[in-house]
N, C-alpha and C positions, 0 to 999 in steps of 0.2 A: 853499746849498740854493735852489732856485727857488721863488718865491712862487706859490701858485695859490688860486683859488676853490673851496671845497669843493662849491658848488653846481653846478660844471661836471660833478661826477661823476655827477649824477644827470640830466644832460642828455644824451638819446640823440644829440642833433646834434653834440655835442663828444666823444663818446665812442668811441675806437678799439678794435679787437679785435685781440689778440695773435696773430700769424702766424709760422710757423717762419721764422727768419732771425737776424740779428745785431741785438741790442738793447741800448741803454745804459739800465741800471737804477740804482736808488739802494737802499742798504741802509737799511731803515727800524727793523729791530728785530733785537736779538741776544739769544737766550733760552738759558739754561743748562738743558739737560734732565737730564743726570747729571753726574758728575765728569768725564767726558771726551767728552761729546756736546753740541753746541750746534746750535741752530736758528738760521739767518739768513733773515730775511724781506725781500723786495725789492718795490718799487714803482716808480711814474714820477709825475713831477710833473704831467703831463697825464692826464686820465682814460682809461685803458687797462683792459679787461677780459681778464684772463689766463685764456682758456679753453684747456684741454687735456684729455687724457684722462688720468683717474687712473692712475697708474702710469708715466707718461711722465718723461722726464728733460730736464735742460738741460746745456750745456757751458759752463763758466765761462772766460773769456778773462782771464788775469791777467798782470802783470808782477811777477816775484819775482827780485831781486837782478840786475835788469837783463835778465833773460830772459823772452820771452813764453812762457807756459805755459797748456796747455788742460786742463781736467779735467771729467768728466762726474758730475753728482749727480742722483739721482731727486728729484722734487719731492715733498715730505712733505705739503704742504697739498692743500686741495681745491678744484677750481674752482668750488664752491658759494659759496666766499668770493673773489669774482673780482677785486678790486682790488689784490690782492699774490699773491705765491706765495713758498714757503719751501722751502729745503733743509736737511736735518738731517745734520750732519757729525761722525763719530768721529774724535778725534785719535788718530793712529798713530804709533808710534815710528818716527823717521826720515822720516815722512810729510811731504814738501816742501809739499805744497799743504794738507793737513788742518792741519798746524801754522801754516802763515802765516795762514790763515783764522782760527783760534782766537786767534792772538796779534795780529792786525793789523787785520782787518776790524771796523768800527765803524759805527754809525748815521750817515748822511750821505755815506758813502764811495760812489763811483760805479764801476762796472764794466760790462764788456760780457758778455752771454751769448748763446749760441746756441741755438735750439730753439724750441718743444718738440718732442721727437721720441720715437719708441719704439714697438715693436710690443707690448711687454709692458703690456697695459692692459685694465681690465675692460669697457669700452664695446665693443670688438671680439669680446668673448666672453660675450654676455649669458647669464645662468642664473638660475633661481629658488632654487637652493641652492648656497652658496659655502662653501670651506674655505680660509681665509688662513693660510698658514704662514710663519714668519720666524724668522731667528736673527740676534741682534745688531743692527747698524745696518741690516741688511736689512729691518727693519720698516717703513722709509720708503714704498716704493710701496704697500704692502698697507695701510698707515695712510692714505694718500690715498684709496684705494678705500673703506676702511671709513667715512671721514669723509665722502665723497661720498653714499653710500648713507644714512648717519645724517641728514645734513643735508637731504637731499631726501625724507625720510619713505618711503624706498623699503620694499617689502615682501619684499625679498631676505632669505633665511634665511642668516644669516652665522655661521659659526663661526671664532673668531679665536684661534689657538694660537701664541704667541710664546715662544721659548727665549732665555734670557740665561744669562751666566756666573753671576751672583748677583743677590740682590734689589736691590742698589744700582745695578746695571747695567741695569735694566728702563726702556727708553725709552717716554715718554708713559704712565707707569703711571697717574697720577691721571685722565687723560682716559679711558683705556681702561675704568677702573673706573666713571667716571661713564657712559660710554655703555652700559655693561652694566646699570646701574640704571635707566635711562631707557626703554628699549625691549625688547620680549620676544624680537625676532628677532636680538639679538646676543649670542651666548654667547663669554665671554672666558675663555681658560685660559692660565695663565702656568707656564713650566718653568724652573727653575734648576738648573744644573749642580751648583752647590755653595753653601753658606752659610757665612758667616764667623762667628766667635765673637761672640756677643751679638745676632746678627740673628735675628728670628723670621720663621719662613716656614711657611705653611700649604699652599702650592700643591704642584705636582708637583716631584719631584727627579730628577735625572740628564739622560738623553738621551731625546728623543722616539723612541719604538719602536713596533712594530705594536701590542703590548698597550695602551700608553698611549693611541694614537690612537684604538683601538677604544672606550675609555672616554670620550675627549674628544668624538668624533664617530662614533657606532656606525654612522652611515649615510654614512660618508665615500666609500663606493663610488659613491653616488648624486650626489656634488657635484662641481663645477667647481672645480679647485684652482689657486690662484695661490701660488707659493713663491718667497722671495728670502732670501738670506743667504750666508755665506761659502760657497766652493766644496765643502769637504768636507760641509757641512750639506746643501747642495742634492743632492749626489751620493748621500748617504745617505738623504734622502727620496725621490729618484726611484727607488733600488734598492728601498726598502721597498714602494713603491706597485706597482712592476713585479712584485714577488714576491707581491703580494697579488691580482694580476691586474686591476689598475686599468685603465681605458681611457686610455691615455696621450694620446689626443688631447684629452682634457680636463684635462691636466696643462700648466701655464704657468709658466715661470720666468724671472726676470731674467737676462740674460747678459752683464753687464759683465765678469764673471770669466772668460769664455771665453778660451782660448787664441787670441792673435792670429794671423790668417790668415797672416802672413809666417812665423811661428815654426813653424806647421804645415808650410807649404811647405819651410822650411828643413830639418826634421827629416826629411821626406820625401826630400828631395834627399840628405842625408847616408846615409839608409838605402840608397836606390838604389845610391849610390856604393861603398858596402861590398859590394855584391854583384857588381857589374859595372862596369868602367870604360868609359866611353863615349868612344870615339875618334872619333866622327864630329864634324866641324866644326859649330857651332851657327849658325843664321841670325841675323845682327844686324840691328837696326833703329836708327834715330836719334830721339832724344827731345830736343826743343828747349823750353827755357823762356824765353819771349820777354821777360818783364820783367826777369828776372835776367840775360839775355844770355848764357845757358850752354846747352850741349848736350852730349850723350853718346850713345855708342853701347852698346847693351846687347843682351843675347839676347832673341830672341823669346820673348814670354811673360812678361818680367820684370814684377815688381809696379811700379806707377808711383811707390810712395813710396821703393822701393829705387832706382829709376833717379834720383830726385831726390837721394838721399843721394850716389849716384855722381857726379853733376854738382855736388855742392856747393851744393845748394839745399835750404832747410829748410822743409818744409810742415807747418803746425800739424796736430797729430793728437792724440786723446784715447783713443778706445775701441779703435781698431785693428781692429775687426771690422764696420765699415759701419753703425753703428747711430746715432752722435752727430752725424754731419755736419760736424764740425770740420775735416776735411781736403778740403773741397770745393774744386775748382779747375775752370776752364773750358777744355774742349778747343777750339782754333781750328780744327785739322784733323787727321785721322789716323784710324787704326784702333785700337780697344780692346775689350775686353769687362769688363763690371763685374758682380760678384755682391753687391749690396749688401743690408742687411738693414733697411731703412726709414728710414735716415738722410738721404734725399734725396727731394724731391717729384717727382711726374711732370712739373710745369711746369718745374722746375730742370733736369731730364733733357732736356726739349725744347728749353731753351735752351743746351745743350751742356755742362752741368756734370757732373761725375763725382766720386766719393769715391775719392781717391788710394789709400787703404788696401787697397781691395778691387777695384782696377782692374789688369788685365793689358794690357800693350802688345802689340799683334797686328800693327802695322806703323809706319812711321815716323809720328810724331806730334808736333804742336805745342800746347804748353801756355801759357795766358794766366797766367803766374805769375812 
C-alpha cells in the first residue's frame, strides 16, 4: 500500500477530481450490511475528489480465473463524502462476480474501475418533493440520493419506501432509522414480504400496492419518483403508477436490468423470419480490427459486438445497453450508427470512440482494437 501524507488531502493544489474513464483504485473497507450483502469502499493513495451524480454507477474490471470480467454496480455512497466511494453488492447464487467479490476482495486490494456514468440520477431531475422506491439491493442508488440530500442539509421533501424479503434482509436499516430521527423532511417506510419465526416486525407486510402507497405518500402524484429494484418489482411499480394516472415524465428507474439491445434485435429477426423468408441477398461490409489483426465480412447493419464475435475478437462489455461505457472502442475510419444511453461523453465521441454494444455497422469500418 502506498504511503501518503494525509495533509495532502486538504491541499487544493494537490487534489484531483474524478472524471469518467479508467481508474486504478484500492479497496479500503469491507462492511457486512446483511447476511448476504456487503459494502466495498474504494479510494486512492493520492488525494482525489470522487464527484459523481447520486444514482450513477461504475464498472469494475476484474480478473477471475484468468478471465477479464466487467461488471457494473451503482455507487451507494454520496459525493458529499468525496475522498472515497462505495458499492454495495448482494451475493447471488451462481453469481460469478458477486461471489468472487464477497469471497476474495479485501482491504488493500487494487483493481480498475470505469466511470462514473449513468443517466439515472437526482441532479438531472431536480424537484422539491421526492419519492424514492426500492426493492432489495436496488436500494443502492436511491440511498446515494438520500445520503446526498441528508448530508447537504437539503430542504427536499423525501419519502423513502423500501421493500425487502424479511426484516433481516433490510439493507442500511440502522442508517435509515437514524436519518428519519434527525430531520423532519425524511420519511422512511419499510415493507417486508414475510417474517420468520421469532422475528418481531411492526412495519408494512406484503407487497407495495396502490392502497399501501396512498398511506405511505398520500401526495405521491405530486412527487418526482426514483425507482430501482428487480425487474418484476420495477414493472409492478410502473404499472401501478400508470394505472393511477401518474405523469410518467416524472418517473425515473434504473435500467441495468433492461433486455440487451442484441437480444431484442435477435428476437425481432426470429419473429420476422417466422412470417416471411427473405430471399434477397444482403449487402455485406468489411469490419477490420487493427490491433487484433482480424477482419470479417458481415451484413449491413450488424451490431459491432456481434461482428467482433464473428471475427474472434473479445470486446469487454458489461451492461449491453450503452450506459456503462465498458465496451468503448475507437473507430479509425468507416461508417456507423450509435444509439447510446449516456455511457460515453461528447468529448470521447469527438475523438472517434463508440460503444460497441449499441453501434451498428453501416459501411466498411476499421476499429482500433
